[in-house]
C-alpha positions in Angstrom: -0.1 0.0 0.1 1.4 3.4 -0.9 2.1 5.8 1.8 -0.3 8.6 2.5 0.8 11.8 0.5 2.1 14.6 2.3 -0.2 17.7 2.6 1.9 19.7 0.3 1.4 16.8 -2.4 -2.4 17.6 -2.8 -3.1 18.8 -6.3 -6.1 20.7 -7.3 -7.2 19.6 -11.0 -9.8 21.8 -12.6 -12.0 19.5 -14.7 -12.5 15.7 -14.8 -12.5 15.3 -18.5 -9.9 13.3 -20.5 -7.2 15.9 -19.6 -8.0 15.9 -15.9 -8.4 12.1 -15.6 -5.0 11.3 -17.3 -3.4 14.1 -15.2 -4.8 12.6 -12.0 -3.6 9.0 -13.1 -0.1 10.1 -13.3 0.0 12.4 -10.4 -1.4 9.7 -8.1 1.1 7.1 -9.4 3.9 9.3 -8.5 2.9 10.3 -4.8 0.5 13.1 -5.2 -3.2 13.2 -4.0 -5.3 14.8 -6.8 -8.6 16.4 -6.2 -10.6 16.9 -9.3 -13.2 19.8 -9.5 -15.9 18.9 -11.9 -18.7 21.4 -12.5 -21.1 18.8 -14.2 -23.0 15.8 -12.6 -20.7 13.3 -14.3 -17.1 13.1 -15.2 -16.1 12.9 -18.8 -16.0 16.5 -20.0 -17.0 17.1 -23.5 -17.8 13.4 -23.8 -20.6 13.6 -21.1 -23.1 14.6 -23.6 -25.7 15.3 -20.8 -23.5 18.0 -19.3 -24.4 21.6 -19.9 -20.8 22.3 -20.8 -20.7 19.6 -23.5 -20.8 20.3 -27.2 -21.6 16.8 -28.3 -24.6 16.0 -30.5 -26.5 12.7 -30.6 -24.7 11.2 -33.6 -21.3 12.6 -32.9 -18.2 10.5 -33.4 -14.6 11.1 -32.6 -12.4 12.7 -35.4 -9.7 10.3 -34.7 -9.7 6.4 -34.5 -10.0 4.2 -31.4 -6.2 3.6 -31.8 -5.3 7.2 -31.1 -8.4 8.2 -29.2 -7.3 6.3 -26.0 -4.6 6.3 -23.3 -1.5 3.9 -23.3 -2.7 1.9 -20.2 -6.2 0.9 -21.6 -7.3 0.1 -25.3 -10.9 0.3 -26.3 -13.4 -2.5 -25.6 -13.9 -5.1 -28.2 -16.5 -4.1 -30.8 -16.0 -0.4 -30.5 -16.2 1.2 -34.0 -13.1 2.5 -36.0 -14.4 6.1 -35.1 -16.0 5.7 -31.6 -19.5 7.1 -30.9 -19.5 9.8 -28.1 -21.4 7.3 -26.0 -18.6 4.8 -26.3 -16.0 7.6 -25.4 -17.8 8.4 -22.1 -18.0 4.6 -21.2 -14.1 4.3 -22.0 -13.4 7.3 -19.6 -15.4 5.7 -16.8 -13.5 2.3 -17.3 -10.2 4.4 -17.2 -11.2 6.2 -14.2 -12.3 2.9 -12.6 -9.1 1.2 -13.4 -6.9 3.6 -11.9 -9.2 4.4 -8.9 -9.8 8.0 -9.8 -13.4 8.3 -9.0 -12.6 8.7 -5.3 -10.8 11.9 -6.3 -13.5 13.5 -8.2 -15.9 16.1 -6.8 -18.9 16.3 -9.0 -21.1 19.4 -9.3 -18.4 21.4 -7.8 -17.5 24.3 -10.0 -14.3 26.4 -9.4 -15.4 30.0 -8.5 -11.8 31.5 -8.1 -8.2 30.5 -8.3 -5.9 33.0 -6.9 -2.4 32.9 -5.2 -2.0 34.0 -1.6 0.5 36.8 -1.3 1.6 35.7 2.0 2.3 32.0 1.4 2.6 31.8 -2.2 0.2 28.8 -2.1 -2.8 28.6 -4.6 -6.2 29.3 -3.1 -9.0 27.2 -4.7 -12.4 28.5 -4.0 -15.3 26.1 -5.1 -19.0 25.8 -4.4 -20.7 22.4 -4.5 -24.3 22.4 -5.8 -26.6 23.2 -2.9 -23.6 23.8 -0.6 -21.6 26.6 0.8 -18.6 28.1 -0.9 -15.3 26.7 0.4 -11.6 27.9 0.0 -8.8 25.4 0.1 -5.0 25.9 -0.2 -2.8 23.8 -2.6 0.8 23.8 -3.6 -0.1 22.5 -7.1 -2.8 23.2 -9.5 -3.6 21.6 -12.9 -5.9 23.4 -15.2 -7.5 21.0 -17.4 -10.9 22.6 -18.1 -10.7 22.4 -21.9 -10.7 25.1 -24.6 -14.0 24.4 -26.3 -16.8 25.5 -24.2 -17.5 29.2 -24.8 -18.8 29.6 -28.2 -17.4 32.5 -30.4 -20.1 34.5 -32.1 -18.7 36.5 -35.0 -19.9 40.1 -35.7 -22.5 39.8 -38.6 -24.4 42.8 -39.4 -28.1 42.3 -38.6 -27.6 38.9 -37.0 -29.8 39.8 -34.1 -32.8 40.5 -36.5 -32.8 36.9 -37.7 -36.5 35.7 -37.5 -36.4 32.2 -38.8 -38.4 29.5 -37.1 -35.2 27.4 -36.3 -33.5 30.4 -34.7 -29.6 31.1 -34.5 -27.6 28.7 -32.6 -23.9 27.8 -32.2 -22.7 24.3 -33.2 -21.9 23.8 -29.4 -25.7 23.7 -28.8 -26.6 21.4 -31.7 -28.4 18.9 -29.6 -31.7 18.3 -31.5 -30.9 17.6 -35.1 -34.5 16.4 -35.9 -36.1 19.8 -35.3 -34.3 20.9 -38.4 -36.0 18.3 -40.7 -37.6 19.9 -43.5 -36.1 23.3 -42.9 -33.7 25.5 -44.9 -30.5 25.6 -42.7 -27.5 27.7 -43.2 -24.3 26.4 -41.5 -21.7 29.1 -41.2 -17.9 28.2 -40.7 -15.3 25.7 -42.2 -14.4 23.9 -39.0 -14.7 20.3 -38.4 -17.9 20.8 -36.4 -19.3 23.1 -39.2 -18.7 20.5 -42.0 -19.8 17.6 -39.9 -23.1 19.1 -39.0 -23.8 20.5 -42.5 -23.3 16.7 -43.5 -25.5 15.5 -40.8 -28.2 17.8 -41.7 -28.0 16.9 -45.4 -28.2 13.2 -44.7 -31.0 13.6 -42.1 -33.3 15.1 -44.6 -33.2 18.7 -44.1 -34.9 20.6 -47.0 -31.9 22.6 -48.0 -28.4 22.9 -46.4 -26.4 26.0 -47.1 -22.7 26.0 -46.1 -21.0 29.6 -45.8 -17.3 30.2 -45.1 -14.6 32.8 -45.3 -12.1 30.8 -47.0 -12.1 27.2 -48.5 -9.8 24.8 -46.7 -8.4 21.7 -48.1 -10.4 18.8 -46.6 -9.1 15.4 -45.4 -11.5 12.5 -45.3 -11.2 10.2 -42.2 -10.8 7.0 -44.5 -9.6 6.3 -47.8 -9.5 2.8 -49.2 -10.5 1.5 -45.7 -7.4 2.9 -44.0 -7.7 5.8 -41.6 -5.8 8.7 -43.3 -4.7 10.0 -39.9 -2.5 6.8 -39.5 -0.5 7.9 -42.4 -0.7 11.7 -42.2 0.4 12.3 -38.6 3.7 10.5 -38.2 7.2 10.7 -36.7 8.8 11.2 -39.9 6.6 14.3 -40.6 7.6 15.7 -37.5 11.4 15.1 -38.1 11.0 16.3 -41.7 9.6 19.6 -40.1 12.7 20.1 -38.2 15.1 20.0 -41.2 13.2 20.6 -44.6 12.0 24.0 -45.8 8.5 25.1 -45.0 7.6 25.3 -48.6 8.8 21.7 -49.2 6.8 20.4 -46.3 3.8 22.1 -47.6 4.0 20.7 -51.1 4.3 17.1 -49.5 1.2 17.5 -47.3 -0.8 18.9 -50.2 0.0 16.0 -52.4 -0.9 13.6 -49.7 -4.2 15.3 -49.1 -5.1 15.5 -52.9 -4.0 11.9 -53.5 -6.1 10.6 -50.5 -9.1 13.0 -50.7 -8.9 15.1 -53.8 -9.0 18.9 -54.0 -12.5 20.5 -53.0 -12.9 22.1 -56.5 -12.9 18.4 -58.0 -16.2 18.0 -56.1 -17.7 21.3 -57.1 -16.7 23.3 -53.9 -14.7 26.4 -53.8 -10.9 26.3 -55.0 -8.8 26.6 -51.9 -5.6 28.7 -52.2 -2.7 27.1 -53.8 -0.7 28.0 -50.6 -1.7 25.1 -48.2 -0.8 27.1 -45.0 -2.9 30.1 -46.2 -5.9 27.9 -46.8 -5.6 25.5 -44.0 -6.9 22.0 -43.5 -9.9 20.6 -42.0 -11.5 17.0 -41.7 -14.8 15.6 -42.8 -15.7 12.2 -44.2 -19.0 13.2 -46.1 -18.9 16.8 -46.7 -17.2 16.9 -50.2 -19.3 13.9 -51.6 -22.5 15.7 -50.4 -21.5 18.9 -52.3 -20.9 16.7 -55.4 -24.3 15.2 -55.0 -26.0 18.7 -54.7 -27.1 18.0 -51.2 -25.0 20.8 -49.7 -24.8 24.1 -51.4 -21.7 26.3 -50.7 -21.8 30.2 -50.3 -19.1 32.6 -49.4 -19.2 34.6 -46.1 -22.3 36.3 -44.7 -22.5 40.1 -45.2 -25.8 40.8 -43.7 -28.8 39.4 -42.2 -32.3 40.9 -42.5 -35.2 38.9 -41.0 -34.9 35.4 -42.8 -32.8 36.8 -45.8 -29.2 36.2 -45.6 -26.7 38.0 -48.0 -23.5 36.8 -49.1 -20.0 38.2 -50.3 -20.9 37.1 -53.9 -24.0 39.4 -54.0 -26.6 36.6 -53.7 -29.2 36.2 -51.0 -31.4 33.5 -49.7 -34.1 33.1 -47.2 -33.4 30.4 -44.5 -35.2 29.1 -41.5 -32.3 28.4 -39.2 -28.7 29.6 -38.9 -26.0 27.4 -37.2 -22.7 29.0 -36.4 -19.8 26.6 -36.5 -17.3 29.5 -35.8 -15.2 28.2 -33.1 -14.4 28.9 -29.4 -13.0 31.7 -27.2 -10.5 30.7 -24.5 -12.5 30.9 -21.5 -11.0 30.6 -17.9 -13.1 32.9 -15.8 -12.1 31.7 -12.4 -8.6 33.0 -12.7 -7.9 35.9 -10.4 -6.7 39.2 -12.1 -3.2 38.7 -10.9 -3.0 35.3 -12.6 -4.8 36.6 -15.8 -2.2 39.5 -16.0 0.9 37.2 -15.4 -0.4 34.6 -18.0 -1.5 37.5 -20.4 -4.9 35.8 -21.0 -7.2 36.8 -23.7 -9.9 35.1 -25.8 -7.2 33.4 -28.1 -3.8 33.4 -26.2 -2.1 32.4 -22.9 1.5 32.8 -22.4 3.0 29.4 -21.5 6.3 27.4 -21.9 5.5 24.6 -24.2 1.7 25.2 -23.4 2.3 23.9 -19.9 4.2 26.0 -17.3 4.9 29.7 -16.6 8.2 30.9 -15.2 6.7 33.0 -12.4 3.9 30.5 -11.3 5.7 27.6 -9.7 3.1 24.7 -8.9 0.8 25.8 -11.8 0.4 23.7 -14.9 -2.1 23.3 -17.8 -3.2 20.2 -19.8 -4.9 20.5 -23.2 -5.3 24.2 -23.4 -4.1 24.3 -27.0 -5.6 23.8 -30.4 -4.2 20.8 -32.4 -5.0 19.3 -35.8 -4.9 15.6 -35.3 -5.3 13.0 -32.5 -5.6 14.8 -29.1 -5.2 11.9 -26.4 -1.6 11.0 -27.1 -0.6 14.7 -26.4 -2.9 15.0 -23.3 -1.1 11.9 -21.8 2.4 13.3 -22.7 1.7 16.6 -21.3 0.2 14.9 -18.1 3.4 12.6 -17.7 5.7 15.8 -18.1 3.9 17.6 -15.3 3.8 14.6 -13.0 7.6 13.7 -13.8 8.7 17.3 -13.3 6.9 17.7 -10.0 8.0 14.2 -8.8 11.6 15.1 -9.7 11.4 11.9 -12.2 12.6 14.4 -14.9 14.5 17.7 -14.6 12.4 20.9 -14.2 12.8 23.5 -16.9 15.1 26.2 -15.9 13.7 29.8 -15.4 15.7 30.8 -18.5 14.2 27.9 -20.7 10.7 29.0 -19.5 11.3 32.5 -20.2 12.5 31.8 -23.6 9.6 29.4 -24.2 7.1 32.1 -23.3 8.9 34.7 -25.4 8.6 32.3 -28.4 4.9 32.0 -27.9 4.6 35.6 -27.5 6.3 36.0 -30.9 3.5 34.0 -32.4 0.5 35.9 -30.8 -2.0 37.0 -33.6 -1.0 34.1 -35.7 -3.1 30.8 -36.3 -3.0 29.0 -33.1 -3.7 25.4 -34.2 -0.7 23.2 -33.7 0.8 20.4 -35.6 0.0 17.2 -33.8 3.2 15.3 -34.9 5.4 18.2 -33.8 3.8 18.4 -30.5 4.1 14.8 -30.0 7.9 14.8 -30.8 8.5 17.9 -28.6 6.6 16.5 -25.5 8.0 12.9 -26.0 11.4 14.5 -25.7 10.6 16.6 -22.7 9.2 13.3 -21.1 12.2 11.2 -22.0 10.2 8.6 -24.1 11.1 9.6 -27.6 10.6 6.3 -29.5 14.0 5.6 -31.5 13.6 3.3 -34.3 17.1 2.1 -34.0 16.3 0.6 -30.6 13.4 -1.3 -32.2 14.4 -2.4 -35.7 11.1 -4.6 -36.2 9.1 -1.4 -35.6 11.2 1.0 -37.8 8.6 1.3 -40.5 5.6 1.6 -37.9 7.6 4.2 -35.9 8.6 6.4 -38.7 5.5 6.2 -40.9 2.7 4.9 -38.8 0.3 6.2 -36.3 1.5 8.1 -33.1 -0.6 6.0 -30.9 -0.1 6.1 -27.1 1.7 2.8 -26.7 4.6 4.1 -28.9 5.4 6.4 -26.1 5.6 3.7 -23.4 8.5 1.8 -25.2 11.2 3.2 -23.0 11.8 5.7 -20.3 9.8 6.4 -17.1 6.6 4.0 -16.8 7.8 1.8 -19.8 5.3 -0.9 -20.4 6.5 -4.5 -21.2 3.8 -5.0 -23.6 4.3 -1.8 -25.5 6.1 -3.1 -28.5 3.3 -5.7 -29.1 0.6 -3.2 -28.6 2.1 -0.7 -30.8 2.8 -3.2 -33.7 -1.0 -4.2 -33.5 -1.9 -0.5 -33.6 0.2 0.1 -36.7 -1.2 -3.0 -38.5 -5.0 -1.9 -37.5 -7.4 -1.3 -40.3 -4.8 -2.6 -42.9 -2.5 0.6 -42.4 0.6 -1.6 -42.6 0.4 -5.1 -43.7 4.1 -5.8 -43.5 6.9 -4.3 -41.4 9.1 -4.0 -44.6 9.8 -0.5 -45.8 8.5 0.1 -49.3 11.0 1.7 -51.7 9.5 5.1 -51.5 9.6 4.9 -47.7 13.2 3.8 -47.8 14.1 6.8 -50.2 12.4 9.3 -47.8 14.0 7.9 -44.8 17.4 8.1 -46.4 16.8 11.8 -47.4 15.6 12.5 -43.9 18.8 11.0 -42.3 21.0 13.0 -44.6 19.2 16.2 -43.8 19.5 15.5 -39.9 23.3 14.6 -40.4 23.8 17.9 -42.1 22.0 19.7 -39.3 24.1 18.0 -36.7 27.2 18.9 -38.5 26.2 22.5 -38.7 25.4 22.5 -34.8 28.7 21.1 -34.1 30.5 23.6 -36.3 28.6 26.5 -34.4 29.4 24.9 -31.1 33.3 25.0 -32.1 32.9 28.7 -33.0 31.2 29.6 -29.9 28.2 31.3 -31.8 25.4 28.9 -30.6 22.6 30.3 -32.7 19.4 29.5 -30.9 17.7 28.5 -34.2 19.9 25.3 -34.5 19.5 24.2 -31.0 15.7 24.7 -30.9 13.9 22.1 -33.0 11.1 23.4 -35.3 8.7 22.0 -32.9 9.7 24.5 -30.4 7.8 27.2 -32.2 4.6 25.3 -32.2 
């Protein structure tokens, strides 16, 4: 039996969704006593569809496969679909909490009212108010904020929006809970996010009379599956992350664009708008059915909205249409209302940004950490687990703490990117975090897994092969993940993969020699020591 944690080992965790649960799992395993504050009546975060702070709709499924939408300690149950239903995700999170004894740490219906730092002791004061109970303030030496980034809808400024008089009303995708009420109506879905495209598709297949899809710019769209294989298993890879560190950005963009068009085609081929030739200017989103439904004429595209007058909506191309309902799939504001003014100023928080070193720590706020307060394209769960491990290992002295200078430089790098697109590259984030945690999977240590580790999915077991908390069965589990759904039917590299690997190795060698040369000259340029992923 583990010894009772010391009082200064109590950790307040804000949120009992995936991020909060995985943080609690690793903190508890390393001698801490987590206390999870959850405002809803059940744990699960967004996957608790009954919660008032969940944006899940009845038919919603994950955007990433069951292989990458889980944690390394627990695969999904037998029979779960390739892309799990939201109900299956909640069941999975309950199993995870039960397996690691986390339920005893969760305080349900207990929202955080305020988080502040005591000027006398420097400890964090957490004020909470259980439903039907009195407010309570407790001191903690450690706090993890895992409350998520996607629960305050962003409503764009659209002239006349408040005048909309359609029977279906105006709502945000976050509150899309009753698809049946739109049957037979004319519905406009605004935005080009995953949610916007998936809701437009859902409505078109449901039997809505007419579905319009309005957007500011056309993104490239990656379908979830091509030829029975999940595209994410081939798109988000360690090779891609390493290539991003050594090859020019233009070359990376060309490679990604070629992959997208090869797997899913370009939007204009389906009759959709043509995206910019510049991939990074256009952006990328994900949807399985949206483009085919455009081709079938079941979704009609429109440019952005210029004005609303009653039921009539005007668009940037000069056209207008009458609609019965308007759904805004326009994203979310960063919302951390419980932070004290002192903490808000130190973290420089606004509706889009928060100044952190590697999205996790701040140099002036020892004992405070964040999990999952970032936007990412690609599987989310592997990153949540890596980030949770970094926090636990740092506070438990399993891994070295980042120095004050390192954290200040990390914050400065983030500040330099304020105002730019905030979505991060999943593969670059995974590589960065795995290095910080000390679990980067090196193919030379696992020759039979070389192909999978370089060109296969970044599934959680790949980060349990080595380092702290290594799993004996990780290699077998990861080999199965790579082979899932026919993504890799052989461990042997193809000729194309061998060529790509050789080019990458040469580029990495050139970079290493350049770094050595600068070390000898004493110039030490930061750009050579900081991998490209540090700028994510």
